C-alpha positions as CSV (number, residue, x, y, z in Angstrom):
1,M,9.2,31.8,39.3
2,A,11.2,28.9,37.8
3,N,10.7,25.3,39.0
4,L,12.6,22.1,38.7
5,L,10.7,19.2,37.2
6,H,11.4,15.5,37.9
7,L,10.4,13.7,34.7
8,K,10.1,10.0,34.2
9,I,10.5,8.9,30.6
10,A,9.8,5.4,29.5
11,L,9.8,3.7,26.1
12,R,6.4,2.3,25.3
13,Y,5.6,-1.4,24.6
14,L,9.0,-2.8,25.8
15,K,9.4,-5.3,28.6
16,P,11.4,-5.3,30.8
17,P,10.9,-1.5,30.7
18,I,13.5,1.0,29.5
19,W,13.2,4.3,31.4
20,R,15.0,7.4,32.7
21,R,14.4,9.8,35.5
22,V,15.7,13.3,34.8
23,E,15.7,16.7,36.6
24,V,15.3,19.7,34.3
25,P,14.4,23.4,34.8
26,D,10.9,24.2,33.4
27,T,12.5,27.1,31.6
28,L,14.0,24.6,29.1
29,T,12.6,24.6,25.6
30,F,11.1,21.6,24.0
31,W,14.0,21.9,21.4
32,E,16.4,21.5,24.3
33,L,14.4,18.7,25.9
34,H,14.6,16.8,22.5
35,F,18.4,16.8,22.8
36,V,18.3,15.7,26.5
37,L,16.3,12.7,25.4
38,Q,18.6,12.0,22.5
39,I,21.5,11.8,25.0
40,L,19.7,9.7,27.6
41,F,18.4,7.1,25.1
42,D,21.5,7.0,22.9
43,W,19.6,8.2,19.9
44,E,21.6,9.9,17.1
45,N,19.4,12.9,16.1
46,S,19.0,11.5,12.6
47,H,15.2,11.5,12.4
48,L,12.1,13.7,12.9
49,F,10.5,14.0,16.3
50,E,7.4,15.4,18.0
51,F,6.0,16.1,21.4
52,R,2.2,15.8,21.7
53,Q,-0.5,15.9,24.3
54,G,-3.8,14.6,23.0
55,R,-4.8,12.8,19.9
56,G,-4.1,15.3,17.2
57,F,-7.0,17.7,17.5
58,I,-6.6,21.4,16.9
59,N,-6.7,22.3,20.6
60,D,-4.1,19.7,21.6
61,F,-0.5,20.5,22.3
62,L,1.9,19.7,19.4
63,T,5.5,20.6,18.7
64,G,8.3,18.9,16.9
65,S,11.0,19.1,14.3
66,P,11.2,22.8,13.3
67,P,10.8,23.7,9.6
68,V,14.0,23.4,7.7
69,L,13.3,23.8,4.0
70,P,11.3,26.5,2.3
71,G,7.7,25.4,2.2
72,D,8.0,23.0,5.2
73,E,5.6,25.2,7.1
74,D,2.9,24.3,4.6
75,N,3.2,20.6,5.5
76,M,2.6,21.2,9.2
77,P,-0.6,21.6,11.1
78,E,-1.2,25.3,11.6
79,W,-1.4,24.8,15.4
80,Q,2.0,23.1,15.6
81,L,4.3,25.2,17.8
82,D,8.0,25.9,17.3
83,P,10.0,23.9,19.8
84,R,12.6,26.5,20.0
85,E,10.1,29.1,21.3
86,T,8.0,26.9,23.6
87,T,9.1,26.2,27.1
88,L,8.2,23.3,29.4
89,D,6.4,25.6,31.9
90,E,3.8,26.3,29.3
91,I,2.7,22.7,29.3
92,L,4.2,20.8,32.3
93,T,3.0,22.6,35.5
94,K,2.0,20.0,38.0
95,P,2.6,16.3,39.0
96,K,1.0,13.7,36.8
97,D,1.1,16.0,33.7
98,K,1.9,13.8,30.7
99,L,3.4,14.1,27.2
100,T,4.3,11.7,24.4
101,Y,7.6,12.1,22.7
102,V,7.9,10.3,19.3
103,Y,11.3,9.9,17.7
104,D,11.8,8.4,14.2
105,F,8.5,8.2,12.3
106,G,9.7,4.9,10.7
107,D,10.7,2.9,13.8
108,Y,8.2,5.1,15.7
109,W,9.7,5.1,19.2
110,E,7.1,6.4,21.6
111,H,8.2,7.7,25.0
112,D,5.8,8.4,27.8
113,I,6.8,11.5,29.8
114,V,5.3,12.0,33.2
115,V,5.9,14.8,35.7
116,E,6.6,13.1,39.0
117,K,7.6,16.2,41.1
118,V,7.7,20.0,40.8
119,I,10.2,21.7,43.0
120,P,9.9,25.5,43.3
121,L,13.1,27.5,43.1
122,A,13.6,30.6,45.2
123,A,13.3,33.9,43.4
124,G,16.6,34.8,41.7
125,H,17.9,31.2,42.1
126,P,19.8,30.2,39.0
127,A,18.3,27.4,36.9
128,S,20.0,24.1,37.8
129,A,21.8,22.1,35.2
130,V,20.0,19.1,33.6
131,R,20.9,15.8,35.2
132,C,19.8,12.3,35.0
133,L,18.9,10.8,38.4
134,T,18.5,7.1,37.6
135,G,17.1,4.7,35.0
136,K,17.1,1.2,33.7
137,R,18.5,-0.6,30.7
138,A,20.0,0.5,27.4
139,A,17.8,2.0,24.7
140,P,17.4,0.1,21.4
141,P,19.9,0.8,18.6
142,E,18.9,3.2,15.8
143,D,17.0,1.8,12.8
144,I,16.4,-1.6,14.3
145,G,12.8,-1.8,13.0
146,G,10.9,-0.5,16.0
147,F,10.0,-2.6,19.0
148,P,9.4,-5.8,17.0
149,G,12.9,-5.5,15.5
150,Y,14.4,-4.9,18.9
151,E,12.7,-7.9,20.4
152,Q,14.1,-10.0,17.6
153,L,17.6,-8.6,18.3
154,L,17.2,-9.7,22.0
155,E,16.3,-13.2,20.9
156,V,19.3,-13.7,18.7
157,L,21.6,-12.2,21.3
158,A,20.2,-14.7,23.9
159,E,20.7,-17.5,21.4
160,K,24.3,-16.5,20.9
161,A,24.9,-16.2,24.6
162,A,23.5,-19.7,25.1
163,G,25.7,-21.1,22.4
164,T,22.9,-22.1,20.1
165,R,23.9,-19.6,17.5
166,K,27.4,-18.9,16.3
167,R,27.0,-15.5,14.7
168,L,24.4,-12.8,14.4
169,P,22.4,-12.4,11.2
170,S,23.8,-9.8,8.8
171,E,21.1,-7.2,9.6
172,Y,22.5,-7.1,13.2
173,A,26.2,-6.8,12.1
174,G,28.2,-4.8,14.7
175,L,25.7,-5.4,17.5
176,G,27.3,-8.5,19.0
177,K,28.5,-6.6,22.0
178,F,25.3,-4.7,22.6
179,D,24.3,-5.1,26.2
180,P,20.6,-4.5,26.8
181,E,21.1,-4.2,30.6
182,E,23.7,-1.4,30.4
183,F,22.9,2.0,31.9
184,A,25.8,4.4,32.0
185,L,24.5,7.1,34.5
186,A,27.8,8.9,35.0
187,E,28.5,9.1,31.2
188,Y,25.0,10.4,30.4
189,N,25.4,13.2,33.0
190,L,28.9,14.0,31.5
191,D,27.2,14.4,28.1
192,L,24.4,16.5,29.5
193,R,27.0,19.0,30.6
194,H,27.5,19.8,26.9
195,L,23.8,20.4,26.3
196,R,24.1,24.1,25.5
197,E,27.0,23.5,23.0
198,I,25.0,20.7,21.3
199,V,21.9,22.9,20.9
200,A,24.0,25.9,19.7
201,Q,25.8,23.8,17.2
202,E,22.5,22.5,15.8
203,N,21.1,26.0,15.6
204,T,24.2,27.2,13.7
205,M,24.0,24.2,11.3
206,L,20.3,24.8,10.5
207,A,20.8,28.5,10.0
208,E,23.7,28.0,7.7
209,Y,21.9,25.3,5.7
210,Q,18.8,27.6,5.3
211,R,21.0,30.4,4.2
212,R,22.6,28.3,1.5
213,V,19.3,26.9,0.3
214,V,17.9,30.5,0.0
215,A,21.0,31.7,-1.8
216,K,21.2,28.8,-4.2
217,P,18.2,26.5,-4.3
218,A,19.1,23.0,-5.3
219,A,16.9,20.5,-7.1
220,P,15.8,17.7,-4.9
221,G,18.1,14.7,-5.3
222,P,17.3,11.0,-5.0
223,G,15.8,10.1,-1.7
224,I,15.0,13.7,-0.7
225,N,11.3,14.2,-0.2
226,L,10.0,17.7,0.4
227,G,6.6,16.5,1.5
228,P,5.3,15.5,4.9
229,G,7.5,12.4,5.0
230,F,10.7,14.5,4.6
231,D,13.6,12.5,6.2
232,I,16.2,14.6,8.1
233,N,18.8,12.0,7.1
234,A,18.6,13.2,3.5
235,M,18.8,16.8,4.6
236,L,22.0,16.1,6.7
237,K,23.6,14.3,3.7
238,A,22.8,17.2,1.4
239,M,24.1,19.7,4.0
240,T,27.3,17.8,4.4
241,A,27.9,17.8,0.7
242,T,27.4,21.6,0.4
243,S,29.1,22.7,3.6
244,N,32.2,22.2,5.6
245,L,30.0,21.9,8.8
246,Q,29.5,18.4,10.1
247,P,26.1,17.4,11.3
248,P,26.1,17.6,15.1
249,N,25.2,14.5,17.0
250,P,25.0,14.4,20.8
251,P,28.3,13.1,22.2
252,K,28.0,9.3,22.7
253,P,29.1,7.7,25.9
254,K,32.4,5.9,25.7
255,K,31.9,2.2,26.1
């Protein structure tokens, strides 16, 4: 029997806290949950990710970015599960169950995921759509330098608002209108209505890229590392150069 899960997801180390509360069916895969979190935290799906429960031992739960290139499986722990084949009900079964979601192994954004409520669905009841219930504050911009870089951004924005600074440093170009207090609940839920299309487009893109690589292997170009530190940004650039398909990003809320 399927259940609805109320999950609270909070970014670690940041104060005031940045968090979201979301309702999801436990039949969702971790691959789908990844895109839910990408939407809710305004991430751009341009880096690797993982879900983990434990400290990295062989009996701990671990899933994350699926293998993309030939040989990627050799760089993963043998107990790492495929997120496309692993559903939430295999891990999250009762209140207070916890997970960590890590996005971008450079900035290393750690999200604490906690099950707050489990709501049984009647037999035969269709799985409800994913929806965000509430939350607080905007997530940090991509590639800001982790939580230290984000805290520095907040400092210079405060200086600009107070009139003690005329312009932002060049590394924060384009962020002058960033509002750390913004939380666009209606727009997040509008984007979540397209979750199936987003996941289907990503699956199509990955399958097409893998087909092209197998048909005509290309020598690694500058910046493409086939080892454990492989950056999906480089993969997406290479894919765009060899395919008419555009890398899918979750739809961004209109500001």
